C-alpha atoms as an extended CHARMM CRD file, in Angstrom:
* protein
*
       200  EXT
         1         1  UNK       CA            138.6000000000      127.4790000000      113.7520000000  PROA      1               0.0000000000
         2         2  UNK       CA            135.7770000000      128.4290000000      115.6550000000  PROA      2               0.0000000000
         3         3  UNK       CA            133.8010000000      125.8350000000      118.1350000000  PROA      3               0.0000000000
         4         4  UNK       CA            130.4390000000      125.9940000000      115.8000000000  PROA      4               0.0000000000
         5         5  UNK       CA            132.5970000000      124.4090000000      113.2420000000  PROA      5               0.0000000000
         6         6  UNK       CA            133.9110000000      122.0540000000      115.3970000000  PROA      6               0.0000000000
         7         7  UNK       CA            130.7750000000      121.2380000000      116.8840000000  PROA      7               0.0000000000
         8         8  UNK       CA            129.5010000000      120.1610000000      113.2660000000  PROA      8               0.0000000000
         9         9  UNK       CA            132.3350000000      118.8860000000      112.2260000000  PROA      9               0.0000000000
        10        10  UNK       CA            132.0410000000      116.5640000000      115.4520000000  PROA      10              0.0000000000
        11        11  UNK       CA            127.9940000000      116.0730000000      114.7800000000  PROA      11              0.0000000000
        12        12  UNK       CA            129.5740000000      115.0060000000      110.9180000000  PROA      12              0.0000000000
        13        13  UNK       CA            132.1000000000      112.3720000000      112.6270000000  PROA      13              0.0000000000
        14        14  UNK       CA            129.7000000000      111.0500000000      115.1430000000  PROA      14              0.0000000000
        15        15  UNK       CA            126.4700000000      110.8850000000      112.0340000000  PROA      15              0.0000000000
        16        16  UNK       CA            128.9810000000      108.7450000000      110.1240000000  PROA      16              0.0000000000
        17        17  UNK       CA            129.4100000000      106.1520000000      113.1340000000  PROA      17              0.0000000000
        18        18  UNK       CA            125.9400000000      106.3750000000      114.5850000000  PROA      18              0.0000000000
        19        19  UNK       CA            123.8900000000      106.2090000000      111.6610000000  PROA      19              0.0000000000
        20        20  UNK       CA            125.9860000000      104.5290000000      108.8510000000  PROA      20              0.0000000000
        21        21  UNK       CA            127.7790000000      101.8810000000      110.7850000000  PROA      21              0.0000000000
        22        22  UNK       CA            131.0300000000      103.6610000000      109.7760000000  PROA      22              0.0000000000
        23        23  UNK       CA            134.7560000000      101.9970000000      111.3880000000  PROA      23              0.0000000000
        24        24  UNK       CA            136.4540000000      104.7150000000      113.0100000000  PROA      24              0.0000000000
        25        25  UNK       CA            139.2900000000      104.2350000000      110.4050000000  PROA      25              0.0000000000
        26        26  UNK       CA            136.4840000000      104.4340000000      107.5720000000  PROA      26              0.0000000000
        27        27  UNK       CA            135.7800000000      107.9040000000      109.3170000000  PROA      27              0.0000000000
        28        28  UNK       CA            139.8220000000      108.7930000000      109.6130000000  PROA      28              0.0000000000
        29        29  UNK       CA            140.3480000000      108.3900000000      105.4460000000  PROA      29              0.0000000000
        30        30  UNK       CA            137.0150000000      109.4560000000      104.2920000000  PROA      30              0.0000000000
        31        31  UNK       CA            137.5440000000      111.8700000000      100.9200000000  PROA      31              0.0000000000
        32        32  UNK       CA            135.7950000000      112.8570000000       98.0340000000  PROA      32              0.0000000000
        33        33  UNK       CA            136.8660000000      110.0020000000       95.9860000000  PROA      33              0.0000000000
        34        34  UNK       CA            134.0180000000      107.7580000000       98.2950000000  PROA      34              0.0000000000
        35        35  UNK       CA            131.4870000000      109.7620000000       97.6180000000  PROA      35              0.0000000000
        36        36  UNK       CA            128.3220000000      109.5630000000       94.5720000000  PROA      36              0.0000000000
        37        37  UNK       CA            126.7030000000      112.5490000000       95.9650000000  PROA      37              0.0000000000
        38        38  UNK       CA            124.0820000000      112.2050000000       92.8340000000  PROA      38              0.0000000000
        39        39  UNK       CA            123.3870000000      108.6680000000       95.0240000000  PROA      39              0.0000000000
        40        40  UNK       CA            124.2060000000      109.6210000000       98.4630000000  PROA      40              0.0000000000
        41        41  UNK       CA            126.4380000000      106.6550000000       98.4230000000  PROA      41              0.0000000000
        42        42  UNK       CA            129.4340000000      106.2750000000      100.1530000000  PROA      42              0.0000000000
        43        43  UNK       CA            132.0470000000      103.4310000000       98.8260000000  PROA      43              0.0000000000
        44        44  UNK       CA            134.5540000000      101.8400000000      100.8260000000  PROA      44              0.0000000000
        45        45  UNK       CA            137.1400000000      101.1160000000       98.6740000000  PROA      45              0.0000000000
        46        46  UNK       CA            139.0660000000       98.1980000000       98.6350000000  PROA      46              0.0000000000
        47        47  UNK       CA            142.6740000000       99.8780000000       99.1010000000  PROA      47              0.0000000000
        48        48  UNK       CA            143.2910000000      103.8540000000       99.2950000000  PROA      48              0.0000000000
        49        49  UNK       CA            146.6610000000      105.5900000000       99.5000000000  PROA      49              0.0000000000
        50        50  UNK       CA            147.1080000000      107.4090000000      103.0060000000  PROA      50              0.0000000000
        51        51  UNK       CA            148.1010000000      110.4800000000      103.3090000000  PROA      51              0.0000000000
        52        52  UNK       CA            147.1110000000      111.4040000000      106.3290000000  PROA      52              0.0000000000
        53        53  UNK       CA            150.2800000000      111.9060000000      108.1840000000  PROA      53              0.0000000000
        54        54  UNK       CA            153.3640000000      114.1640000000      108.8790000000  PROA      54              0.0000000000
        55        55  UNK       CA            154.0970000000      115.5770000000      105.2260000000  PROA      55              0.0000000000
        56        56  UNK       CA            151.9680000000      113.1010000000      103.4070000000  PROA      56              0.0000000000
        57        57  UNK       CA            153.0350000000      109.9050000000      104.4610000000  PROA      57              0.0000000000
        58        58  UNK       CA            150.7680000000      107.2370000000      106.6400000000  PROA      58              0.0000000000
        59        59  UNK       CA            149.0190000000      108.0910000000      109.4270000000  PROA      59              0.0000000000
        60        60  UNK       CA            149.6120000000      106.9190000000      112.9380000000  PROA      60              0.0000000000
        61        61  UNK       CA            146.1270000000      104.6500000000      113.1360000000  PROA      61              0.0000000000
        62        62  UNK       CA            147.7860000000      102.7030000000      109.4370000000  PROA      62              0.0000000000
        63        63  UNK       CA            150.8370000000      102.9190000000      110.9820000000  PROA      63              0.0000000000
        64        64  UNK       CA            149.4570000000      101.2780000000      114.1090000000  PROA      64              0.0000000000
        65        65  UNK       CA            147.8030000000       98.6430000000      111.7030000000  PROA      65              0.0000000000
        66        66  UNK       CA            151.1630000000       98.5760000000      109.6580000000  PROA      66              0.0000000000
        67        67  UNK       CA            152.7660000000       96.4050000000      112.4710000000  PROA      67              0.0000000000
        68        68  UNK       CA            150.4200000000       94.3840000000      113.6990000000  PROA      68              0.0000000000
        69        69  UNK       CA            150.8240000000       93.1410000000      110.0010000000  PROA      69              0.0000000000
        70        70  UNK       CA            154.3690000000       92.7990000000      110.5720000000  PROA      70              0.0000000000
        71        71  UNK       CA            153.8930000000       90.7990000000      113.6840000000  PROA      71              0.0000000000
        72        72  UNK       CA            152.7670000000       88.1440000000      111.9550000000  PROA      72              0.0000000000
        73        73  UNK       CA            154.8670000000       88.8590000000      108.7570000000  PROA      73              0.0000000000
        74        74  UNK       CA            158.2170000000       88.7050000000      110.1640000000  PROA      74              0.0000000000
        75        75  UNK       CA            160.4590000000       88.3350000000      107.3560000000  PROA      75              0.0000000000
        76        76  UNK       CA            158.5670000000       91.2190000000      105.5200000000  PROA      76              0.0000000000
        77        77  UNK       CA            159.6910000000       94.8960000000      105.7050000000  PROA      77              0.0000000000
        78        78  UNK       CA            157.6710000000       97.8390000000      107.3420000000  PROA      78              0.0000000000
        79        79  UNK       CA            157.3300000000       99.7890000000      103.7190000000  PROA      79              0.0000000000
        80        80  UNK       CA            155.9330000000       96.7880000000      101.6000000000  PROA      80              0.0000000000
        81        81  UNK       CA            152.9940000000       96.6590000000      103.8680000000  PROA      81              0.0000000000
        82        82  UNK       CA            152.9910000000      100.8450000000      104.2930000000  PROA      82              0.0000000000
        83        83  UNK       CA            152.7860000000      100.6950000000      100.7030000000  PROA      83              0.0000000000
        84        84  UNK       CA            149.6400000000       99.2550000000      100.6280000000  PROA      84              0.0000000000
        85        85  UNK       CA            147.4670000000      101.2740000000      103.5070000000  PROA      85              0.0000000000
        86        86  UNK       CA            144.4090000000      102.6280000000      103.9890000000  PROA      86              0.0000000000
        87        87  UNK       CA            142.6470000000       98.7740000000      103.5460000000  PROA      87              0.0000000000
        88        88  UNK       CA            139.3200000000       98.2480000000      104.9580000000  PROA      88              0.0000000000
        89        89  UNK       CA            139.1420000000       95.7020000000      108.4050000000  PROA      89              0.0000000000
        90        90  UNK       CA            137.8320000000       92.9820000000      105.7640000000  PROA      90              0.0000000000
        91        91  UNK       CA            136.9360000000       92.3610000000      102.3450000000  PROA      91              0.0000000000
        92        92  UNK       CA            133.7900000000       91.9840000000      103.5550000000  PROA      92              0.0000000000
        93        93  UNK       CA            134.0570000000       95.7960000000      104.7620000000  PROA      93              0.0000000000
        94        94  UNK       CA            135.1290000000       97.2270000000      101.0610000000  PROA      94              0.0000000000
        95        95  UNK       CA            131.3050000000       98.4710000000      100.0480000000  PROA      95              0.0000000000
        96        96  UNK       CA            128.5850000000      100.9100000000       99.4670000000  PROA      96              0.0000000000
        97        97  UNK       CA            126.5120000000      102.8840000000      101.8890000000  PROA      97              0.0000000000
        98        98  UNK       CA            123.5480000000      104.6270000000      101.3030000000  PROA      98              0.0000000000
        99        99  UNK       CA            122.7780000000      107.6940000000      103.2250000000  PROA      99              0.0000000000
       100       100  UNK       CA            119.6020000000      109.1020000000      101.3750000000  PROA      100             0.0000000000
       101       101  UNK       CA            117.2870000000      108.3190000000      104.1960000000  PROA      101             0.0000000000
       102       102  UNK       CA            118.9670000000      111.2100000000      106.7180000000  PROA      102             0.0000000000
       103       103  UNK       CA            118.6230000000      114.5170000000      105.8200000000  PROA      103             0.0000000000
       104       104  UNK       CA            120.7510000000      115.0730000000      109.1090000000  PROA      104             0.0000000000
       105       105  UNK       CA            123.6910000000      112.7020000000      107.8150000000  PROA      105             0.0000000000
       106       106  UNK       CA            123.3360000000      114.3300000000      103.5070000000  PROA      106             0.0000000000
       107       107  UNK       CA            124.0280000000      118.0210000000      105.7690000000  PROA      107             0.0000000000
       108       108  UNK       CA            127.2210000000      115.7050000000      107.6640000000  PROA      108             0.0000000000
       109       109  UNK       CA            128.5740000000      114.4970000000      104.4100000000  PROA      109             0.0000000000
       110       110  UNK       CA            128.1910000000      117.5110000000      102.0750000000  PROA      110             0.0000000000
       111       111  UNK       CA            129.9070000000      119.9360000000      105.3660000000  PROA      111             0.0000000000
       112       112  UNK       CA            132.5240000000      117.3460000000      105.8520000000  PROA      112             0.0000000000
       113       113  UNK       CA            133.0240000000      117.6840000000      101.5460000000  PROA      113             0.0000000000
       114       114  UNK       CA            132.9820000000      121.5630000000      101.2150000000  PROA      114             0.0000000000
       115       115  UNK       CA            134.4770000000      122.1180000000      103.8060000000  PROA      115             0.0000000000
       116       116  UNK       CA            137.8700000000      119.5310000000      103.6730000000  PROA      116             0.0000000000
       117       117  UNK       CA            137.0610000000      117.5790000000      100.9870000000  PROA      117             0.0000000000
       118       118  UNK       CA            136.6760000000      114.5960000000      103.6060000000  PROA      118             0.0000000000
       119       119  UNK       CA            136.9590000000      113.8550000000      107.3560000000  PROA      119             0.0000000000
       120       120  UNK       CA            140.7040000000      116.2680000000      107.6630000000  PROA      120             0.0000000000
       121       121  UNK       CA            142.0500000000      115.0240000000      111.1900000000  PROA      121             0.0000000000
       122       122  UNK       CA            143.8790000000      112.1590000000      112.7130000000  PROA      122             0.0000000000
       123       123  UNK       CA            142.5130000000      109.2530000000      114.0390000000  PROA      123             0.0000000000
       124       124  UNK       CA            143.0230000000      110.8670000000      117.7160000000  PROA      124             0.0000000000
       125       125  UNK       CA            141.6910000000      113.9280000000      117.1450000000  PROA      125             0.0000000000
       126       126  UNK       CA            138.5540000000      112.0610000000      116.3930000000  PROA      126             0.0000000000
       127       127  UNK       CA            138.3600000000      110.2430000000      119.6350000000  PROA      127             0.0000000000
       128       128  UNK       CA            139.4020000000      113.2980000000      121.5630000000  PROA      128             0.0000000000
       129       129  UNK       CA            135.8500000000      114.8470000000      119.6820000000  PROA      129             0.0000000000
       130       130  UNK       CA            133.9830000000      112.1570000000      120.5340000000  PROA      130             0.0000000000
       131       131  UNK       CA            135.2140000000      112.0450000000      124.3170000000  PROA      131             0.0000000000
       132       132  UNK       CA            134.7390000000      115.5030000000      124.6220000000  PROA      132             0.0000000000
       133       133  UNK       CA            130.7990000000      115.3340000000      123.1110000000  PROA      133             0.0000000000
       134       134  UNK       CA            129.9330000000      112.4120000000      125.0870000000  PROA      134             0.0000000000
       135       135  UNK       CA            131.1850000000      114.6220000000      128.4540000000  PROA      135             0.0000000000
       136       136  UNK       CA            128.8390000000      116.8380000000      127.6290000000  PROA      136             0.0000000000
       137       137  UNK       CA            125.8840000000      114.6310000000      126.8380000000  PROA      137             0.0000000000
       138       138  UNK       CA            125.8120000000      112.3430000000      130.1260000000  PROA      138             0.0000000000
       139       139  UNK       CA            122.2960000000      111.3390000000      129.2710000000  PROA      139             0.0000000000
       140       140  UNK       CA            123.6720000000      109.3140000000      126.4100000000  PROA      140             0.0000000000
       141       141  UNK       CA            123.7020000000      105.3470000000      126.7010000000  PROA      141             0.0000000000
       142       142  UNK       CA            127.4310000000      103.6340000000      127.6780000000  PROA      142             0.0000000000
       143       143  UNK       CA            127.0550000000      101.7720000000      124.5820000000  PROA      143             0.0000000000
       144       144  UNK       CA            127.6300000000      104.9730000000      122.3320000000  PROA      144             0.0000000000
       145       145  UNK       CA            130.7000000000      106.1530000000      124.5850000000  PROA      145             0.0000000000
       146       146  UNK       CA            133.1070000000      104.6580000000      122.0120000000  PROA      146             0.0000000000
       147       147  UNK       CA            133.7820000000      104.8750000000      118.2740000000  PROA      147             0.0000000000
       148       148  UNK       CA            132.8140000000      101.4810000000      117.7370000000  PROA      148             0.0000000000
       149       149  UNK       CA            130.0660000000      102.0560000000      120.3920000000  PROA      149             0.0000000000
       150       150  UNK       CA            128.2510000000      104.1820000000      118.0950000000  PROA      150             0.0000000000
       151       151  UNK       CA            128.8800000000      101.3350000000      115.2150000000  PROA      151             0.0000000000
       152       152  UNK       CA            126.5480000000       99.1780000000      117.5230000000  PROA      152             0.0000000000
       153       153  UNK       CA            124.4310000000      102.3650000000      118.1040000000  PROA      153             0.0000000000
       154       154  UNK       CA            123.8560000000      102.2050000000      114.1630000000  PROA      154             0.0000000000
       155       155  UNK       CA            123.1860000000       98.5430000000      113.7630000000  PROA      155             0.0000000000
       156       156  UNK       CA            120.3410000000       98.6080000000      116.7450000000  PROA      156             0.0000000000
       157       157  UNK       CA            118.9870000000      101.7080000000      115.1180000000  PROA      157             0.0000000000
       158       158  UNK       CA            118.3150000000       99.8420000000      111.8200000000  PROA      158             0.0000000000
       159       159  UNK       CA            117.3970000000       96.7260000000      113.2630000000  PROA      159             0.0000000000
       160       160  UNK       CA            114.9800000000       97.8950000000      115.0790000000  PROA      160             0.0000000000
       161       161  UNK       CA            113.8310000000       99.8280000000      112.1900000000  PROA      161             0.0000000000
       162       162  UNK       CA            113.6540000000       96.5790000000      110.7100000000  PROA      162             0.0000000000
       163       163  UNK       CA            116.5060000000       96.3690000000      107.8050000000  PROA      163             0.0000000000
       164       164  UNK       CA            116.6410000000       92.9400000000      106.8840000000  PROA      164             0.0000000000
       165       165  UNK       CA            119.5690000000       90.7250000000      107.6800000000  PROA      165             0.0000000000
       166       166  UNK       CA            121.4820000000       90.2910000000      104.0640000000  PROA      166             0.0000000000
       167       167  UNK       CA            120.7550000000       94.4530000000      103.9350000000  PROA      167             0.0000000000
       168       168  UNK       CA            122.2910000000       95.0450000000      107.3510000000  PROA      168             0.0000000000
       169       169  UNK       CA            125.0760000000       92.4930000000      106.6060000000  PROA      169             0.0000000000
       170       170  UNK       CA            125.7120000000       94.6010000000      103.1510000000  PROA      170             0.0000000000
       171       171  UNK       CA            125.3100000000       97.8980000000      105.2270000000  PROA      171             0.0000000000
       172       172  UNK       CA            127.8450000000       97.1590000000      108.1300000000  PROA      172             0.0000000000
       173       173  UNK       CA            130.4610000000       95.0470000000      105.7730000000  PROA      173             0.0000000000
       174       174  UNK       CA            130.3750000000       92.0880000000      108.2040000000  PROA      174             0.0000000000
       175       175  UNK       CA            131.5940000000       88.9340000000      107.3010000000  PROA      175             0.0000000000
       176       176  UNK       CA            130.3760000000       86.4640000000      109.8450000000  PROA      176             0.0000000000
       177       177  UNK       CA            126.3650000000       86.4440000000      109.3410000000  PROA      177             0.0000000000
       178       178  UNK       CA            126.2130000000       85.7420000000      113.3370000000  PROA      178             0.0000000000
       179       179  UNK       CA            128.0700000000       89.5680000000      113.8180000000  PROA      179             0.0000000000
       180       180  UNK       CA            124.5030000000       91.0930000000      112.0030000000  PROA      180             0.0000000000
       181       181  UNK       CA            122.0130000000       88.5480000000      114.1080000000  PROA      181             0.0000000000
       182       182  UNK       CA            123.0670000000       89.8970000000      117.1690000000  PROA      182             0.0000000000
       183       183  UNK       CA            121.5320000000       93.0720000000      116.0310000000  PROA      183             0.0000000000
       184       184  UNK       CA            118.2100000000       91.8410000000      115.1500000000  PROA      184             0.0000000000
       185       185  UNK       CA            117.5040000000       90.2590000000      118.0600000000  PROA      185             0.0000000000
       186       186  UNK       CA            118.1980000000       93.0300000000      120.3410000000  PROA      186             0.0000000000
       187       187  UNK       CA            113.9560000000       93.4950000000      121.7550000000  PROA      187             0.0000000000
       188       188  UNK       CA            110.6920000000       92.4580000000      120.0060000000  PROA      188             0.0000000000
       189       189  UNK       CA            110.4970000000       95.0500000000      117.8760000000  PROA      189             0.0000000000
       190       190  UNK       CA            110.9310000000       93.5110000000      114.8240000000  PROA      190             0.0000000000
       191       191  UNK       CA            108.5320000000       90.3340000000      115.8620000000  PROA      191             0.0000000000
       192       192  UNK       CA            105.9010000000       92.4670000000      116.6630000000  PROA      192             0.0000000000
       193       193  UNK       CA            106.2420000000       94.6590000000      112.8800000000  PROA      193             0.0000000000
       194       194  UNK       CA            106.4050000000       90.7900000000      111.7080000000  PROA      194             0.0000000000
       195       195  UNK       CA            103.6610000000       89.5030000000      113.1870000000  PROA      195             0.0000000000
       196       196  UNK       CA            101.4920000000       92.9960000000      112.3990000000  PROA      196             0.0000000000
       197       197  UNK       CA            102.3940000000       92.8430000000      108.6090000000  PROA      197             0.0000000000
       198       198  UNK       CA            101.3150000000       89.2480000000      108.4940000000  PROA      198             0.0000000000
       199       199  UNK       CA             98.1970000000       88.8480000000      110.7270000000  PROA      199             0.0000000000
       200       200  UNK       CA             96.5320000000       92.7140000000      108.7430000000  PROA      200             0.0000000000
């Protein structure tokens, strides 16, 4: 694979996290079946069989999640949980995410679909790609220096542009409304816009 292709894939992954707020496990498992190109929406399913590991088995990310589940369910066996993975983090995380608002995201999604049918690599590859990108971009803030940090960047971005609480909660798949509220209080920009809209 050439450097140009690697850069484009990395940029696509950063946009999925940093503009759409996909969790790392969602990006890793992104596939054609999740994407409605006509409506420009990504549907995070309630469950999807993971075939990203060796010989079509579950990947390391899902394997780790299964082990965590077993810690809380000692009477269960590995395969009983493995057969149900991949799963979103919570019930609320199964959601529909529009991406029509950004030309760059549309191009990124189409690149991943056309080239690979989704994100083709492991979670650890996703992590390494981000770390390499961040090393080459020292001007980025510390908030964006992790896969989860990209999600926070996306939430701050949309909240700062005026996305309201219910829409923010739905887009990011948060169960707790308090999580969404913390992004609505990032700065005074939203308050200023709200005041401007009623005092014109």
